[in-house]
GUPAVEX-549190 format. One record per residue (C-alpha): x, y, z; residue in three letters. Coordinates in steps of 0.1 Angstrom, whole numbers, padded with zeros to 4 digits, always signed. Example, Ala and Ser with C-alpha at 12.3 -4.5 7.8 and 13.67 -1.06 7.14 Angstrom:
// residues 2
+0123-0045+0078ALA;+0137-0011+0071SER;
//
This chain:
// residues 323
-0006+0151-0083MET;-0011+0120-0065ILE;-0024+0124-0027VAL;-0018+0098-0001THR;-0035+0093+0030LEU;-0019+0074+0059THR;-0042+0076+0090ALA;-0019+0056+0112ASN;+0017+0063+0102PRO;+0047+0049+0117SER;+0084+0055+0124LEU;+0098+0021+0111ASP;+0130+0008+0128ARG;+0145-0020+0107THR;+0172-0044+0124ILE;+0190-0067+0102GLU;+0199-0100+0122LEU;+0230-0117+0115ILE;+0216-0151+0116GLY;+0180-0165+0121ARG;+0156-0152+0143LEU;+0156-0175+0176ALA;+0130-0167+0204ARG;+0143-0163+0240GLY;+0182-0159+0225ASP;+0206-0127+0227VAL;+0212-0119+0189GLN;+0235-0095+0170ARG;+0224-0074+0143ALA;+0247-0063+0111SER;+0226-0030+0106ALA;+0198-0008+0118THR;+0178+0017+0097ARG;+0149+0042+0110GLU;+0127+0056+0081GLN;+0093+0072+0079PRO;+0066+0045+0072GLY;+0030+0035+0068GLY;+0014+0025+0037LYS;+0005+0056+0024GLY;+0038+0073+0034VAL;+0057+0046+0014ASN;+0036+0051-0018VAL;+0046+0088-0015SER;+0083+0080-0007ARG;+0082+0056-0040ALA;+0064+0082-0060LEU;+0090+0107-0049ILE;+0119+0085-0057ALA;+0107+0079-0094SER;+0099+0119-0100GLY;+0061+0119-0095ILE;+0047+0147-0076ASP;+0028+0136-0045THR;+0015+0150-0011ILE;+0014+0126+0022ALA;-0015+0135+0043VAL;-0012+0121+0077LEU;-0020+0132+0115PRO;+0009+0145+0136GLY;+0026+0174+0151ASP;+0054+0193+0132ALA;+0079+0183+0159ALA;+0070+0146+0159ASP;+0101+0126+0148PRO;+0080+0110+0120MET;+0071+0143+0105LEU;+0110+0155+0112VAL;+0120+0122+0093ALA;+0097+0129+0065LEU;+0111+0165+0058ARG;+0145+0149+0060GLY;+0136+0128+0031GLU;+0118+0160+0014ARG;+0085+0144+0011ILE;+0058+0170+0008PRO;+0033+0165+0036THR;+0004+0181+0053VAL;-0004+0172+0088SER;-0020+0187+0119PHE;-0011+0185+0158GLY;-0025+0157+0177ILE;-0025+0150+0217ALA;-0001+0117+0211GLU;+0031+0106+0195ARG;+0032+0089+0161ILE;+0037+0051+0168ARG;+0069+0032+0161SER;+0070-0001+0147ASN;+0100-0026+0146ILE;+0111-0049+0118THR;+0135-0080+0121LEU;+0149-0094+0089THR;+0168-0125+0086GLU;+0195-0133+0061PRO;+0172-0148+0036ASP;+0148-0121+0037GLY;+0122-0135+0063THR;+0106-0106+0077THR;+0091-0104+0112THR;+0073-0071+0121LYS;+0060-0058+0157ILE;+0034-0029+0151ASN;+0021-0008+0179GLU;-0015+0003+0177PRO;-0010+0038+0171GLY;-0022+0073+0190PRO;-0059+0074+0198THR;-0076+0101+0178LEU;-0106+0121+0187THR;-0137+0130+0170VAL;-0120+0164+0162ALA;-0091+0147+0151ASP;-0114+0127+0125GLU;-0129+0160+0112THR;-0097+0176+0108ALA;-0082+0148+0088LEU;-0111+0143+0065ILE;-0110+0183+0059ASP;-0071+0182+0049VAL;-0080+0153+0027VAL;-0107+0171+0009VAL;-0086+0202+0005SER;-0056+0186-0009GLN;-0078+0162-0033SER;-0094+0189-0053ARG;-0067+0192-0078GLN;-0054+0155-0076ALA;-0053+0126-0101GLU;-0053+0100-0073TRP;-0062+0097-0040LEU;-0047+0068-0023ILE;-0063+0054+0011LEU;-0038+0033+0027ALA;-0031+0013+0060GLY;-0047+0006+0092SER;-0069+0028+0112LEU;-0056+0041+0146PRO;-0078+0037+0179PRO;-0105+0061+0179GLY;-0114+0063+0142LEU;-0148+0046+0131PRO;-0145+0013+0109VAL;-0163+0031+0082ASP;-0137+0060+0082PHE;-0126+0054+0046TYR;-0160+0054+0033ALA;-0166+0086+0052ARG;-0134+0101+0034VAL;-0145+0089-0001VAL;-0180+0104+0004ARG;-0166+0139+0016ALA;-0142+0141-0012VAL;-0169+0133-0038ARG;-0192+0156-0023ALA;-0168+0185-0024ALA;-0156+0177-0059GLY;-0185+0193-0079ASN;-0182+0164-0104GLY;-0143+0166-0107SER;-0129+0141-0082THR;-0099+0122-0081PRO;-0097+0083-0087ARG;-0095+0064-0053ILE;-0071+0036-0047ALA;-0073+0016-0014VAL;-0047-0006+0002ASP;-0060-0016+0037SER;-0071-0047+0055SER;-0095-0061+0079GLY;-0129-0046+0089ALA;-0118-0011+0076PRO;-0114-0026+0042PHE;-0144-0047+0044ALA;-0164-0018+0056ALA;-0155+0005+0027LEU;-0165-0026+0001LEU;-0198-0031+0020ASP;-0205+0008+0017SER;-0212+0007-0020GLY;-0192+0038-0026VAL;-0174+0022-0055GLY;-0134+0023-0057ILE;-0113+0026-0089ASP;-0086+0004-0076LEU;-0078-0018-0047VAL;-0046-0035-0038LYS;-0048-0065-0013PRO;-0021-0091-0010ASN;-0031-0129-0011ALA;-0038-0130+0026GLU;-0061-0099+0024GLU;-0079-0111-0007LEU;-0087-0146+0009ALA;-0101-0127+0039GLU;-0121-0103+0019LEU;-0136-0128-0004THR;-0136-0163+0016GLY;-0121-0177-0016TYR;-0092-0199-0010GLY;-0064-0188+0012ASP;-0031-0170+0013GLU;-0010-0201+0001HIS;-0035-0211-0027SER;-0040-0177-0041LEU;-0002-0173-0042GLU;+0005-0206-0058ALA;-0022-0203-0085ASP;-0030-0171-0105PRO;-0059-0185-0119MET;-0073-0188-0083GLN;-0063-0153-0075ALA;-0081-0142-0106LEU;-0111-0159-0094ALA;-0110-0142-0061ALA;-0102-0106-0075ALA;-0134-0111-0097GLN;-0156-0113-0066LEU;-0143-0078-0055LEU;-0152-0065-0091LEU;-0186-0076-0084ALA;-0186-0055-0051ARG;-0179-0022-0067GLY;-0142-0023-0074CYS;-0132-0013-0109ARG;-0097-0028-0107ALA;-0079-0052-0083VAL;-0041-0054-0082LEU;-0035-0083-0061ALA;+0002-0089-0050THR;+0012-0126-0045LEU;+0045-0121-0027GLY;+0074-0132-0046GLY;+0051-0153-0069LYS;+0043-0121-0086GLY;+0010-0102-0090ALA;-0024-0104-0108VAL;-0046-0074-0124LEU;-0082-0079-0130VAL;-0106-0053-0146THR;-0138-0057-0164GLU;-0117-0061-0195ALA;-0099-0094-0184GLY;-0070-0103-0161GLY;-0032-0105-0164TRP;-0005-0121-0144PHE;+0031-0110-0141ALA;+0062-0123-0125ARG;+0097-0112-0122MET;+0130-0133-0124PRO;+0141-0146-0089PRO;+0162-0120-0068ILE;+0179-0121-0034ASP;+0155-0105-0011VAL;+0168-0081+0017ARG;+0135-0070+0031SER;+0099-0072+0019THR;+0088-0041+0040VAL;+0071-0016+0019GLY;+0073-0040-0014ALA;+0035-0039-0018GLY;+0032-0004-0014ASP;+0061+0002-0041SER;+0041-0021-0062SER;+0013+0002-0059LEU;+0034+0032-0067ALA;+0048+0015-0097GLY;+0012+0009-0110TYR;+0001+0046-0106LEU;+0033+0056-0123LEU;+0024+0035-0153ALA;-0011+0048-0152ASP;+0000+0083-0154ARG;+0023+0072-0185ARG;-0009+0059-0203GLY;+0004+0024-0203ASP;-0016-0008-0213SER;-0030-0029-0184PRO;-0002-0055-0189GLY;+0025-0028-0189LEU;+0011-0012-0159ARG;+0011-0046-0142LEU;+0048-0053-0153ALA;+0058-0020-0137GLN;+0039-0029-0105ALA;+0059-0061-0102VAL;+0092-0045-0111ALA;+0086-0017-0084HIS;+0080-0045-0057GLY;+0108-0066-0067THR;+0132-0037-0064ALA;+0121-0027-0032ALA;+0124-0063-0018ALA;+0160-0060-0032SER;+0164-0031-0009LEU;+0172-0027+0030SER;+0147-0015+0053GLY;+0118+0003+0039SER;+0140+0019+0011THR;+0120+0027-0020MET;+0134+0022-0053PRO;+0138+0048-0080SER;+0125+0042-0115LEU;+0158+0034-0130ASP;+0163+0009-0104GLN;+0132-0011-0118THR;+0132-0037-0147HIS;+0097-0040-0161PRO;+0111-0051-0195GLU;+0121-0083-0174THR;+0086-0092-0164ALA;+0070-0120-0177LEU;+0033-0110-0183VAL;+0005-0134-0192GLU;-0032-0126-0204ASN;-0053-0147-0183LEU;-0087-0158-0196THR;-0114-0142-0174PRO;-0132-0169-0154ILE;-0163-0169-0130THR;-0156-0175-0095ALA;-0180-0203-0079ASP;-0178-0204-0041HIS;
//
């Protein structure tokens, strides 16, 4: 069982434009799609699509349109009522795959909501193989919320706790790393990796896998056991104490990049459950991400829509970052 926590979920509305986005103009759409979203929710959706048992934990009333949409997709969820409605996000996609997102801040959670959310996660994690902490934090939650979750889960585990993966950004991600709790897997994109480490920038890391490797090694030194760094359409890097690997897929026609990184994480977890080697886990991750980018909206691919056998995987020589 894989448990995902999405503290700030969203009901995502994707609008596919006929032409390029032009500010100030009236534009026509070729299609629209509304799907439940948020990083952890997307991971659960991708796992379900590939036949993996998962539970998505999130705040929200059972009658909230977001929870209704999740039930419509038959995604197992555990939630609790909050005072406000779950946020809605808007994504605009252009014919060439360029994606523009407008994200709302989300409902304000109270101290009682925080306690309830941690309690639910602890309860659901007792028999889990992995716990995925994913996405931004809504207003009201403290910046060290993820560290609090990790400590609570481990304190309640009596020596038997799930491995923990994190896909977040900004201050909550940095606070978790600074807490020293130790994380089994982190999945930053190139922009987040540069922000967390101060090494390079989004474009340089995407352009040079060796730079991405060097930056990722800095996270190993901060208590992360493995780093899966997605590099947009350029591929992804996996770094552990045993070494580093880079993988990329053949070019595709991109329809939407929404949820591609979340799908990559799901692919990695799926391969991990199979007992795959690091290179094969990385191949499944990039195959899942690429398949997601070929689909409209935030649609998650099934396993048979991915083609890890076409991934080009390179074994990278570990190097020491100097910055």
